[in-house]
C-alpha positions as CSV (number, residue, x, y, z in Angstrom):
1,M,27.8,90.1,110.4
2,D,26.7,92.2,113.4
3,F,25.3,90.2,116.2
4,I,23.2,91.2,119.4
5,N,23.2,89.8,122.8
6,L,20.3,87.2,122.3
7,Y,20.8,83.8,122.3
8,A,18.4,80.6,122.2
9,I,18.6,77.0,121.9
10,V,16.8,75.2,119.2
11,A,15.9,71.6,117.6
12,Y,16.0,72.0,114.0
13,V,13.3,70.1,112.0
14,A,14.4,68.2,108.9
15,G,12.9,65.9,105.9
16,P,9.2,66.4,105.0
17,I,8.1,68.2,107.9
18,A,10.7,70.9,107.5
19,R,10.0,71.4,103.8
20,F,6.1,71.7,104.7
21,A,6.7,74.1,107.6
22,D,9.4,76.4,105.6
23,R,7.1,76.6,102.7
24,L,4.0,77.3,104.6
25,R,5.8,79.9,106.7
26,E,7.2,81.6,103.6
27,D,3.9,81.7,102.2
28,L,2.4,83.3,105.4
29,V,5.4,85.6,106.3
30,P,7.5,86.1,103.1
31,G,11.2,86.6,103.5
32,T,11.6,85.2,107.1
33,G,14.1,82.7,106.0
34,H,14.2,81.0,109.4
35,H,14.7,77.2,109.3
36,S,11.9,75.2,110.9
37,H,12.6,74.4,114.5
38,I,11.4,73.7,117.8
39,T,12.6,76.1,120.3
40,V,13.9,74.4,123.6
41,L,15.5,77.6,125.4
42,P,13.6,80.8,124.0
43,P,15.6,83.8,123.3
44,R,17.6,85.5,126.0
45,P,20.7,87.7,126.8
46,L,23.8,86.2,128.2
47,S,25.6,87.5,131.3
48,S,28.5,85.1,130.6
49,T,30.7,84.3,127.6
50,I,29.7,82.3,124.8
51,P,32.2,79.3,125.5
52,D,31.1,79.2,129.1
53,A,27.3,79.2,128.2
54,T,28.1,76.7,125.3
55,E,30.0,74.4,127.9
56,F,27.2,74.7,130.4
57,A,24.4,73.9,127.9
58,T,26.5,70.8,126.4
59,R,26.8,69.3,129.8
60,L,23.2,69.7,130.5
61,V,21.9,68.5,127.0
62,S,24.2,65.5,127.2
63,Q,22.2,64.2,130.2
64,F,19.0,63.7,127.9
65,D,18.2,60.9,125.6
66,P,17.1,61.8,122.1
67,V,13.4,62.4,121.9
68,E,10.6,61.1,119.2
69,V,8.3,64.1,118.4
70,R,4.9,63.8,116.9
71,L,3.1,67.0,115.7
72,G,-0.6,67.7,116.4
73,E,-2.8,70.6,115.0
74,I,-2.4,73.9,113.9
75,Q,-3.1,76.4,116.8
76,V,-2.9,80.0,117.7
77,F,-1.1,81.7,120.9
78,E,-4.2,84.2,121.4
79,K,-2.1,86.8,123.2
80,T,0.6,87.2,120.4
81,Q,-1.4,86.0,117.4
82,V,1.2,83.5,116.7
83,I,0.2,80.6,114.3
84,Y,2.0,77.4,115.2
85,L,2.2,73.6,114.8
86,S,1.6,72.0,118.0
87,V,3.7,69.2,119.5
88,A,1.6,66.2,120.5
89,G,4.3,63.6,121.3
90,G,7.5,64.5,123.2
91,I,6.2,67.2,125.2
92,T,7.2,66.2,128.4
93,E,10.8,65.5,127.5
94,L,11.0,69.0,125.6
95,T,9.6,70.7,128.6
96,T,12.0,69.1,131.0
97,M,14.9,69.8,128.6
98,H,13.6,73.6,128.7
99,D,13.2,73.6,132.5
100,V,16.8,72.0,133.2
101,L,18.4,74.4,130.5
102,N,16.7,77.5,132.0
103,T,19.1,77.3,135.2
104,G,22.5,78.5,136.3
105,I,24.1,81.0,133.8
106,L,21.3,80.6,131.3
107,W,18.4,81.2,133.6
108,Q,15.9,84.0,132.6
109,P,12.3,84.5,133.7
110,E,10.1,83.3,130.8
111,P,7.7,85.8,129.5
112,Y,5.2,83.0,128.7
113,R,4.7,79.4,129.7
114,Y,6.9,77.0,127.7
115,V,5.0,75.3,125.1
116,P,7.2,73.2,122.5
117,H,5.8,74.1,118.9
118,I,7.1,75.0,115.4
119,T,6.2,78.7,114.7
120,L,4.6,79.2,111.3
121,G,3.5,82.6,111.3
122,Q,4.2,85.8,113.4
123,L,3.8,89.5,113.4
124,L,0.9,88.9,110.6
125,P,-1.2,91.9,109.7
126,P,-4.4,92.0,111.6
127,D,-6.5,92.0,108.0
128,T,-5.0,88.7,107.0
129,F,-4.5,86.8,110.2
130,Q,-7.7,85.0,109.9
131,R,-7.3,83.9,106.3
132,S,-3.4,83.0,107.2
133,W,-4.9,80.6,110.0
134,E,-7.3,78.8,107.7
135,L,-4.7,78.5,105.0
136,A,-2.3,76.8,107.6
137,R,-5.1,74.5,108.8
138,Q,-5.9,73.5,105.2
139,R,-2.5,72.7,104.5
140,W,-1.7,70.7,107.3
141,S,-5.0,68.7,106.9
142,D,-3.9,68.0,103.4
143,F,-0.3,67.3,104.6
144,S,-1.4,64.9,107.5
145,P,-0.7,62.5,109.1
146,S,3.0,63.7,109.5
147,P,5.5,61.1,110.5
148,P,7.1,61.2,114.0
149,F,10.8,62.7,113.8
150,R,13.6,62.1,116.2
151,I,15.6,65.1,117.8
152,E,19.4,63.9,118.6
153,T,20.9,67.3,118.6
154,L,20.1,70.9,119.8
155,T,21.8,74.1,118.4
156,F,22.9,76.9,120.2
157,V,22.1,80.0,118.2
158,Q,22.7,83.9,118.4
159,Q,20.6,86.4,116.9
160,R,22.2,88.9,114.1
161,A,21.3,92.5,114.0
162,D,19.2,91.8,110.9
163,G,16.9,89.4,112.7
164,M,18.3,86.1,111.2
165,W,20.0,83.7,113.6
166,H,23.5,82.3,113.3
167,D,24.4,78.8,114.5
168,L,27.1,78.7,117.4
169,A,27.3,75.1,118.6
170,E,25.6,71.8,118.2
171,L,24.7,69.9,121.3
172,A,24.3,66.3,121.3
173,L,21.6,64.7,123.1
174,G,22.7,61.5,125.2
175,R,26.0,60.0,125.8
176,V,28.2,59.7,122.4
177,P,28.9,55.9,122.1
178,T,32.5,55.0,122.0
179,V,33.8,53.2,118.8
180,G,36.1,50.2,119.0
């Protein structure tokens, strides 16, 4: 596997929400193969070693309690024409995590304001964009209301040369309880 110097921190989504989002994403952009997630720290190059960045991120993430997330509506980032599922509950916590993680050896200027979300479609052909957006809204309407879900771990990932992402480390939110 060939890797490039691009890293991110994500919260994978599981259960019915993941199945819904993965299926819709595949219908909108066949062959993407990405697992549904909320990006907490957008992709960036590292100027440190992977172990140093992992240790730094682990220390920061452990300060946060697990987060309950509720999803909102299907929306679009107008500048980039990305169709996404918005976050309606847990925004403050996820934004604070982003702001804390985007410091020290992980700091990078962000090209866009951080907005927690689940990407459903990007790089869509202009002639199919409107139809894709309507399909996403209809499917979400049929699926809703979605249950809230809890984020207890984040995952530090690295991009491969083929565009896919490889999990490097799981980062636990909150203090790990002692047993015994």
